[in-house]
C-alpha positions in Angstrom: 18.1 -14.2 33.0 17.5 -10.7 32.6 20.5 -8.4 31.9 21.2 -5.5 34.4 21.9 -3.2 31.5 19.2 -1.2 29.7 17.6 -3.1 26.8 17.8 -1.4 23.4 16.0 -2.3 20.2 16.8 -0.3 17.0 14.1 0.1 14.2 15.6 0.9 10.9 13.0 2.9 8.9 10.6 5.5 10.0 7.7 4.7 7.8 4.3 3.6 9.2 5.7 -0.1 9.5 8.7 1.0 11.5 6.7 3.3 13.7 4.2 0.6 14.3 7.0 -1.7 15.3 8.4 0.9 17.7 5.0 1.6 19.3 4.5 -2.3 19.8 8.0 -2.6 21.3 7.3 0.1 23.9 3.9 -1.5 24.5 5.2 -5.0 25.1 8.8 -4.2 26.2 8.0 -2.3 29.4 9.8 0.5 31.0 13.1 -1.3 30.9 13.3 -1.2 27.0 14.8 1.6 25.1 13.7 2.0 21.4 15.3 4.0 18.7 14.1 4.7 15.3 16.6 5.5 12.5 15.2 7.1 9.5 17.5 8.1 6.5 15.0 10.7 5.2 14.8 14.3 6.8 11.1 13.4 8.1 9.4 10.2 9.3 6.1 8.8 7.7 7.3 7.3 4.5 4.5 7.5 2.0 2.1 9.0 4.7 2.7 12.7 4.4 0.6 15.9 4.2 1.4 18.7 1.8 0.0 22.0 1.2 -2.2 22.7 -1.9 -4.1 26.0 -2.1 -3.7 26.4 1.7 -5.2 23.1 2.4 -3.5 20.1 4.0 -3.8 17.2 1.5 -2.2 13.8 1.6 0.5 13.6 -1.0 0.8 9.7 -0.7 -1.5 7.2 0.7 -4.9 8.8 1.6 -6.9 6.1 3.1 -6.7 2.8 5.0 -8.9 -0.3 4.8 -11.0 -0.4 7.8 -12.2 -4.0 7.4 -8.7 -5.1 8.7 -8.5 -3.9 12.3 -4.8 -3.1 12.7 -4.5 0.5 11.4 -7.7 1.7 12.8 -6.9 0.3 16.3 -3.5 1.8 16.2 -5.0 5.2 15.2 -7.3 5.1 18.1 -4.5 3.8 20.4 -2.3 6.9 19.6 -5.1 9.5 20.2 -6.6 10.1 16.9 -9.8 8.2 17.3 -11.9 11.3 17.4 -10.3 12.3 14.1 -11.2 9.3 12.2 -13.3 10.0 9.1 -14.9 7.9 6.4 -15.7 9.0 2.7 -18.6 11.2 2.5 -19.5 9.6 -0.8 -19.2 6.1 -2.3 -18.9 4.4 -5.6 -16.2 4.7 -8.3 -16.2 4.7 -12.1 -14.1 3.2 -14.9 -13.2 5.4 -17.9 -13.9 2.7 -20.5 -14.7 2.9 -24.2 -14.9 6.7 -24.1 -17.2 7.2 -21.1 -17.2 7.0 -17.4 -19.0 3.9 -16.4 -19.9 2.6 -12.9 -17.4 0.1 -11.4 -19.7 -3.0 -11.1 -20.5 -4.4 -7.8 -19.9 -8.1 -6.9 -16.4 -8.0 -8.0 -13.1 -8.7 -6.4 -10.1 -6.6 -7.5 -12.1 -6.3 -10.8 -12.8 -10.0 -11.3 -16.6 -10.2 -11.6 -18.8 -12.6 -9.6 -22.0 -11.0 -10.7 -22.6 -10.9 -14.5 -25.7 -8.8 -14.3 -23.7 -6.0 -12.4 -21.0 -6.1 -15.3 -23.6 -5.9 -18.0 -25.3 -3.0 -16.4 -22.2 -1.1 -15.9 -21.4 -1.0 -19.7 -17.6 -1.2 -19.0 -17.3 -4.2 -21.4 -18.2 -4.4 -25.1 -20.9 -7.0 -26.0 -18.4 -9.6 -27.3 -16.5 -9.1 -24.0 -19.6 -9.6 -22.0 -20.8 -12.7 -23.9 -17.4 -14.2 -23.3 -17.8 -14.4 -19.6 -20.5 -17.1 -19.2 -18.2 -19.5 -21.1 -16.5 -19.8 -17.7 -19.4 -22.0 -16.4 -19.0 -24.4 -19.3 -15.2 -24.7 -19.5 -13.3 -27.6 -17.9 -11.5 -26.7 -14.7 -8.4 -24.7 -15.0 -6.0 -26.7 -12.8 -4.0 -24.5 -10.4 -1.1 -26.7 -8.8 1.0 -23.8 -7.8 0.9 -19.9 -7.8 -0.3 -18.3 -11.0 -0.6 -14.7 -12.4 -4.0 -13.1 -11.7 -4.1 -12.0 -15.4 -3.3 -15.3 -17.0 -5.8 -17.1 -14.9 -8.7 -14.6 -15.3 -8.1 -14.4 -19.0 -8.4 -18.2 -19.5 -11.7 -18.3 -17.5 -13.4 -15.0 -18.5 -11.6 -13.6 -21.6 -9.2 -10.7 -22.3 -11.5 -7.8 -22.0 -12.3 -8.6 -18.3 -8.6 -8.4 -17.6 -7.9 -5.3 -19.8 -10.9 -3.2 -18.6 -11.6 -4.3 -15.1 -8.7 -6.2 -13.6 -5.9 -4.1 -14.9 -7.2 -0.7 -13.6 -7.9 -2.2 -10.2 -4.5 -3.8 -9.8 -2.9 -0.7 -11.3 -4.5 1.3 -8.5 -3.3 -0.8 -5.7 0.2 -2.1 -7.0 1.0 0.0 -10.1 1.8 -3.4 -11.7 0.5 -5.6 -14.4 -2.2 -8.4 -14.1 0.0 -10.8 -16.0 2.8 -10.6 -13.3 1.0 -10.1 -10.1 0.6 -13.3 -8.0 -2.8 -14.7 -7.3 -1.7 -16.4 -4.0 -0.1 -13.1 -2.7 -2.6 -10.5 -3.9 -5.8 -12.4 -3.6 -5.4 -15.3 -1.1 -9.1 -15.7 -0.4 -9.8 -16.2 -4.1 -6.8 -18.4 -4.6 -8.2 -20.8 -2.0 -11.6 -20.6 -3.6 -10.5 -21.5 -7.2 -8.9 -24.7 -6.0 -12.4 -25.9 -4.8 -14.6 -24.4 -7.6 -14.5 -25.1 -11.3 -16.2 -21.7 -12.2 -14.2 -18.5 -11.5 -17.6 -16.6 -11.1 -18.6 -18.9 -8.3 -15.2 -18.8 -6.8 -15.4 -15.0 -6.6 -18.8 -15.1 -5.0 -17.5 -17.6 -2.5 -14.6 -15.3 -1.8 -16.5 -12.1 -1.3 -17.8 -11.3 2.2 -21.3 -12.6 2.8 -23.9 -10.1 3.8 -24.1 -9.9 7.6 -20.8 -11.9 7.9 -17.7 -10.0 9.4 -17.2 -6.3 9.8 -19.8 -3.8 8.6 -19.7 -0.2 8.0 -17.4 1.9 5.7 -14.7 0.1 4.0 -12.2 2.9 4.0 -11.3 5.6 6.6 -8.7 8.4 7.1 -7.9 11.2 9.6 -9.3 14.6 9.5 -6.5 16.8 8.4 -4.8 14.1 6.2 -3.7 10.6 7.0 -0.1 12.0 6.9 -0.8 13.0 10.5 -0.8 9.5 11.7 3.0 8.8 11.7 3.9 11.7 14.1 1.1 10.6 16.5 2.4 6.9 16.5 6.0 8.3 16.9 5.0 10.4 20.0 3.0 7.6 21.6 5.7 5.1 21.2 8.0 7.1 23.3 10.9 6.1 21.0 13.9 8.2 20.1 13.3 9.3 16.6 16.4 10.1 14.6 15.9 11.5 11.1 18.7 12.0 8.6 20.4 8.9 10.0 21.0 6.4 7.1 22.3 2.9 8.2 25.4 2.0 6.3 26.2 -1.4 7.9 24.7 -3.9 10.1 26.9 -6.3 12.0 26.3 -9.1 14.4 28.5 -8.9 17.7 28.8 -11.2 20.5 26.2 -9.2 22.5 23.8 -8.3 19.9 24.1 -6.0 16.9 26.0 -3.0 15.8 24.8 -0.5 13.4 27.1 2.0 11.4 25.0 5.1 10.7 25.5 8.5 9.4 27.0 10.1 6.2 30.0 8.7 4.4 32.1 11.3 6.0 30.8 11.1 9.5 30.0 7.7 10.5 29.3 6.3 14.1 28.0 3.1 15.6 24.9 2.3 17.6 24.8 -0.8 19.7 21.5 -2.8 20.0 20.2 -6.0 21.4 17.8 -6.5 18.5 17.2 -4.9 15.2 14.0 -4.5 13.1 14.5 -3.7 9.4 11.3 -1.8 8.2 12.9 -0.5 5.0 12.4 -1.3 1.3 13.9 -4.3 -0.4 17.0 -2.7 -1.9 18.4 -1.2 1.3 17.5 -4.2 3.4 19.2 -6.4 1.0 22.4 -4.3 1.2 22.3 -4.7 5.1 21.7 -8.4 4.9 24.3 -9.1 2.1 27.1 -10.1 4.4 25.0 -11.5 7.3 22.8 -13.8 5.4 23.4 -13.9 1.8 20.6 -16.3 1.0 18.1 -13.8 2.4 19.7 -10.8 0.7 19.5 -12.5 -2.7 15.8 -13.2 -2.3 15.0 -9.7 -1.0 16.9 -8.1 -3.9 14.7 -9.9 -6.2 11.5 -7.9 -5.0 11.1 -5.2 -7.8 9.3 -1.9 -7.3 7.2 0.5 -9.4 7.5 4.2 -9.3 4.5 6.6 -9.4 3.7 10.2 -9.1 0.7 11.8 -7.4 -0.6 15.1 -9.1 -2.8 17.2 -6.8 -4.7 20.2 -8.2 -7.1 22.7 -6.9 -9.8 24.4 -8.8 -13.0 26.5 -8.1 -15.6 24.3 -6.7 -18.2 25.9 -8.8 -16.7 24.3 -11.9 -17.5 20.7 -10.8 -19.4 18.8 -13.5 -22.3 16.4 -13.3 -20.0 13.6 -14.5 -18.0 13.9 -11.3 -20.0 11.5 -9.2 -18.7 9.1 -6.5 -15.3 9.2 -5.2 -13.4 9.3 -8.7 -12.5 6.9 -11.5 -10.0 4.3 -12.8 -8.4 4.2 -16.2 -7.6 0.9 -18.0 -4.3 1.0 -19.7 -5.7 0.1 -22.9 -7.3 3.5 -23.0 -3.8 5.0 -23.7 -4.2 7.9 -21.1 -1.5 9.5 -19.0 -3.4 9.1 -15.7 -4.3 5.7 -14.2 -6.8 7.0 -11.7 -8.4 10.2 -10.4 -9.9 10.9 -6.9 -12.5 13.7 -6.3 -10.8 14.4 -2.9 -13.1 17.2 -1.8 -16.2 15.1 -2.5 -14.7 12.0 -1.0 -13.5 13.6 2.3 -16.2 16.0 3.7 -13.6 17.8 5.9 -11.8 19.2 2.9 -15.1 20.7 1.4 -15.9 22.1 4.8 -12.5 23.7 5.2 -12.7 25.7 2.0 -16.0 25.4 0.2 -15.1 27.4 -2.7 -12.1 25.1 -3.7 -12.2 21.6 -5.1 -9.3 19.3 -4.8 -8.6 16.4 -7.2 -5.8 13.8 -7.2 -4.6 11.9 -10.1 -1.9 9.1 -10.2 0.6 8.3 -13.0 3.1 5.5 -13.4 3.2 1.7 -13.7 5.8 -0.9 -13.1 8.5 -0.7 -15.9 6.7 2.3 -17.5 8.6 5.2 -16.1 8.6 7.1 -19.3 5.7 9.4 -18.3 7.5 10.1 -14.9 10.4 11.7 -16.9 8.2 14.6 -17.7 8.6 17.7 -15.6 5.9 18.8 -13.0 4.3 21.3 -15.4 3.8 18.7 -18.1 2.4 16.2 -15.7 0.0 18.6 -14.4 -1.1 19.8 -18.0 -1.4 16.2 -19.0 -3.6 15.3 -16.0 -5.9 18.2 -16.4 -6.4 17.3 -20.0 -7.3 13.7 -19.1 -9.7 15.1 -16.4 -11.3 17.5 -18.9 -11.8 14.5 -21.5 -13.3 12.3 -18.9 -15.5 14.7 -16.9 -15.9 17.9 -19.0 -13.9 19.8 -16.2 -12.7 23.0 -17.6 -12.0 25.4 -14.6 -9.0 27.6 -14.0 -6.1 25.9 -12.1 -5.6 27.7 -8.8 -2.7 25.5 -7.4 -1.0 22.2 -8.0 1.6 19.9 -6.5 3.3 16.9 -8.0 4.8 14.4 -5.5 7.2 11.6 -7.0 7.4 8.3 -5.3 10.4 6.6 -7.0 10.5 2.8 -6.3 7.6 3.0 -3.9 5.3 0.1 -4.7 6.7 -3.6 -4.5 5.6 -6.1 -7.0 4.2 -9.2 -5.8 5.4 -11.5 -8.7 4.2 -15.1 -9.0 5.9 -16.9 -6.2 6.1 -14.1 -3.9 4.8 -16.0 -0.9 7.4 -18.8 -1.3 10.1 -16.1 -1.7 8.9 -14.3 1.5 8.9 -17.7 3.3 12.6 -18.3 2.3 13.5 -14.9 3.3 11.9 -15.2 6.7 13.5 -18.7 7.3 16.9 -17.4 6.5 16.7 -14.3 8.7 15.4 -16.5 11.6 18.9 -18.0 11.8 20.1 -14.6 13.2 18.4 -14.2 16.8 17.2 -10.7 17.4 16.8 -9.7 13.7 13.4 -9.3 11.8 12.3 -7.8 8.5 8.9 -6.3 7.9 6.9 -4.0 5.5 5.2 -3.6 2.2 7.8 -5.6 0.5 6.7 -8.8 2.3 3.2 -9.0 3.8 0.9 -6.6 1.9 0.9 -3.0 0.5 -2.0 -1.6 2.5 -1.6 0.3 5.6 -3.2 -2.3 8.0 -1.0 -5.0 6.5 2.1 -2.7 7.1 1.0 -2.0 10.6 0.5 -5.7 11.3 3.8 -6.6 9.7 5.6 -4.1 12.0 3.9 -5.3 15.1 4.7 -8.9 14.4 8.4 -8.2 13.7 8.5 -6.3 17.0 6.9 -9.2 19.0 9.3 -11.6 17.2 12.6 -9.8 18.3 11.3 -9.6 21.8 10.5 -13.2 22.0 13.6 -14.3 20.1 16.2 -12.4 22.3 14.3 -13.6 25.4 14.8 -17.1 24.2 18.6 -16.6 23.6 18.9 -15.4 27.3 20.3 -12.0 26.4 17.2 -10.5 28.1 13.6 -11.2 28.6 10.3 -9.3 28.6 7.4 -10.0 30.9 
């Protein structure tokens, strides 16, 4: 039976996951549903934010979304930004390996090769490293009875150099983590399924890769003209939700009628009543809110660790671009011992940047890996100087610095350790014992923007369904 009072769902967290949840709630809940988003920070968006560099709007966090998954692209269109969707103006990336920029080989999956000829042509590996790969087709099957680390499995099949110079830089770019600790099942589910049926890892990669003509075609990545950081505000507006920033949630309590949240500063606390709650926040604050409600879930959530990174954005004269700067940028294997782990030629990658200010060239570099925060202790000036030094060594770039910005993302990238999917299953089963509560976000279901959007949408659908079953209220 539907309650006569207004229905109210609170979303804790104003990143793209929480905002996607709010939009989904408004979409499915109908006019009788009130949605509130509580964000502890001074602005919404989380890691999707635009900053100013040399007068240009440049993404300071995530700068692109995978378009082969539909959720983020569909949301972008739904909130009115469809006409602003852009795709890279150039393609291809390099790996800074053995003293030179070398093309990232095709036919690979997160750096794991399926095409031996492409790896050989790239020059990323030494001759001994290259000659080790074909042994994969002679070795007996590596039995995979449960989850394993990507690094350990790939090293056993293809050798150490493949891990060090191909897999590590790819995983470092996505997770800021280490191949020997990242879950095969969680990070590469299609490959995980393939290796259980194929003896050869090379063949398993080829099986897991999309077949030509099968599935979505077109550009792999997309963004928004003016920066992907414009998306959160558009989603927030389209959701019709009440957005409250600077509102940290201190406590979460279950009541006879639903939920009560204690919000505000330690000196000025107040309560917010809700019929349902979506927790779209990182693991540590989620664990604190769950600790008294469902200790089993809180213990599991608190076990999800995070890496810290920094994004260094610089602007230089476009006339100083060098011939080595081809494609979208390059990745840096940790074995190279460099400060930066990746660089993006932003102006070349996103045509709207070059068109906006042709005389400027914007580049981004990233620093930081899991449990390797020493470099992040440098001040901004040191990070900029170090990044420019690496860029100069890699590309020959020697132009004068016109502007720079360092954006630090402390504890921003969750680590999908071996056993991550089982951990998430235990969390979800424990939280499911509390009707009207759901957790979502990068900590659980994928770190990419489409995965975060999908996670928020599923959490929204879940709490609507759950509270309807309990009879508190229903949605049509």
